[in-house]
N, C-alpha and C positions, 0 to 999 in steps of 0.2 A: 154215646155213653148215657146211661140212665141218670136222671137228675140226682137221685139219692146217692148213687155211687160217686158221681162227680163231686157232690158236697163233701162226702167222706174224704176223697182224695185231695180236694182243695184244702180242707182243714189240716191234713197231714203234710202237704207239700208247699203251700204258699210262702212260708218263711224261708224254706230252703231255696226256692226259686228266686226270691228277692235277694238273699245273700249272695248267691252265685251271680246273678245279674249285676248286682252292685259292685262286686269285685272286678267285673269287666268294665262297666261303663262309668263307675265312680261318680254317679249322679243319681240322686233320689228319684227325680221325675222320670228319667229314662229307665231306671230299674223297675219302677212301678208300671211303666208302659209295657215292659217286657213281661212282667208278671201277668198283666191283663191279657196280652197276646198269647202267652203260653197256655194260660188257663182256658182261654177261648178255643185254642186248638185242641186241648184235652177234651173239652166239652163236645166238640164237633167230631172227635175221633171216632171212626166207625169200626175200627178193629177191636180185637179182644185181647186183653192182657192176661197172661197166664197166671200172674199173681201180683201182689203189691210191689214187689221188687222190680218186676218187669215194667210196671207203670212208672215207678220212680225213676228208673234208668231212662226210659223214654222221655219223661218230662225234663230231666237234667240235660239230656242230649239236645232237645229242642231249645232249652234255655240257653245253652252255650252257643248253639248255631244262631239263635236270634240276636244274642248280644254281639257276636262277631259281625253279623250282618249290619247291625246298627253302627258299630265302630267303623265299618268300611263305607258307610253311606256318605255321600258327598256333603251333606249339610252338617255333619258332626265331625269336624276336623279339629276343633279347638278343645283342648283338654280342660275340663272344669274341675275345680276343687271338690273333693268329696266331703259331704256333710255326714260325718260318722254318728252324729246324735240321732239320725233317723233310722239307724239299724236297731231292730227290736232286741230288748234284753241284753244290752251291752254295757258292761261296767267300765269305769274309766281306764282300768288296766287293759281290758280287752280292746278299748278304743285305740290305745297306744300300739297294741299288737296289730290291729287292723290297719292302722295308719302306715306302719312299716310294711305290712303285707301289700298294701295298695301301691307301694313304691317299687315292688318287684315287677320284672317283665312278665307279661301275660302267660307265657308258657310255663314258668315256674309257679306263678300264683294259682293257676288252674289246678295243677297237681296237688299243691299244698291244701287248697280249699277242699277239694274232693276227698283227699286221703285223711287229713287231720281234722277238718271241721265237719265233714259229712260222713266220715267213717267208712269210706270205701277202701277195699284192699287195693294193692298196687295193680293186680290183674284187672279188677273192675274199673279202676281209674283209667288204666290203659285202654280198655274197651270203650269207655265213654269218650275219651279224647282221640281215639283212633290212632294210638301210638303203641309201641311195644311195651311190655312190662319192664324191660330193662331201661327203656327211655324214661318211663314214669319214675322208676327208682332214682335214676341219675338226675332228673329234673328236681325231684324232691330233695335230694342231697345238695345240689347246687343252690336251690331255693333257700334251704335252711342256712347254708353258708352265707348267702347274701343277706338274709334276715338278721343273722347274727352280726354281720358287719354294719348293717343299717342301725340295729338296736344299740350296739356299742358306740357307734359314731354319735348317736343321739344322746347317750349318757355323757359322753365327753363334752358335748356342747352344753348340756345342762349344768355340768360341774363348773365350767369356765365362766358362766354368767354371774 
């Protein structure tokens, strides 16, 4: 990829890559490592993207795969607490939502992040995650239900204090 095109894509995609990586690994340093790795892979990519959408989808797929690889690695078995203050442009209310989102199982979290935060349709989300569109819709529904439960459970805890 030409340097000028890479710089343009980097500016457009690095926050998205970070957010997606962070929702998987829940750790700032690991998420930044994934961003660096994904962007290096993009820079070295010798293929041709048909358009920006194709490039974005490729980058997101590589990000998800890299995050899953990291989670499977033998040296990263201990879950670390997420530092939500390190996510760019996040208000206190958004931090609460992200905190609840990070408590979701990965299969629900992935669909919700791609569909609601990144704006992909269910069909596009399904393609990126290599699942059916019906599965994407069902995971989003179940994820929303779990988020609602997590959110209301947190409210009850706050009121009792």
